[in-house]
N, C-alpha and C positions, 0 to 999 in steps of 0.2 A: 049580399052576394047574388049576382045574377046567375041563373042556371036554367038549362033546358029542362024538359020534363024528366030527363034521365040524370040531371044534375052534373053534367060533364063539361059544360062550356063556361070558360072563365075569360075575362079580359084583364089587361094590365091593371086596371083599377081594383079588381078583386084581390090582387096580390099586395095591395098597399099594407095590410097588417103584417105581412111576412116579406116585405120588399128586400130586406138585407139578405135573407136566405136565397131569394130568387137571383139577386145580383151576384152573390158569391158563386152560385151554380153556373150562371152564364159566364162569369170570368174564368171559372175552372174549366169549363168546356172550351173556351177560346184558347186557354193555355194548353190544354190537352191536344187540341187540333193543331196548334202550332208546333208542339213538340213532336207529334206524329209525322207532320209534314217534313220536319227537319231530320227525323230518324230514318236513315237509309234502308233499314231492313223491311220497312213496310212498302207496299206498292205506292207509286206516286199518284198524286191527283186527289180527286174527291173522296175516294174510298179511304185513303189515309187520313184525310181531315175528319171524316165521319167516325172512323174507328177511334181516333184520338179523343174526340169530343165525347163519344159514348163511354169510353173507358174512364174518362175523368169525371163523369157525372156523379157516380156514387161517392167517391172520395170528396168531391166538391160539396155534395149535399151534406155529408157528415160535418165538414168544416163549417158550412153555412148554418147548420143547426146550432153549433156552439156560438157563432157570431150572433145569430138571431136571439138566442137565449140571453146573451150578455147585453145586447142593446135594448131589447124589449122583453124583460122577464114576463112570463105568463102568456105571451102572444102565441107560442106554439100550442099550448093547451087550449087556448080560445079558438084556434083555427085548426083543430086536429084533423078534420076531414080533408081540408085542402093540403095540409102537411102530409097526411097519409097517402094521398094520391100522388103528391110530389115524390114521396119515398118510393112508391110502387114504380113510377116511371123511371126513377134513378136506378133501381135494382134491375128492372127489365132491360134498360139500355146497356148498362155496364155488363150484365150477365150475357146478353146477346153478343156484345163485342168480345167478351172473353172466350166464348166458344167458337167464334167466327174464325 
């Protein structure tokens, strides 16, 4: 895994061991953005898209954990630092969107 001196920079290749998790999260965010855009109670435009994607991030992450564990048992444990950072971002994004 390539990392800066702080260990925070990853590229798509670094996600190879947990690719299913990453794809499920991306798909969940896209569905959340679309649902928010179609829901009339939210303001139209980019803010609606962003809020929908952010709110969907944590639920999509949890579904992605189950998918990843089913497809590649042990891959979550082997990549616990990357999965932990992914979890932190999911919690922060969804948490911010909930209080917004």
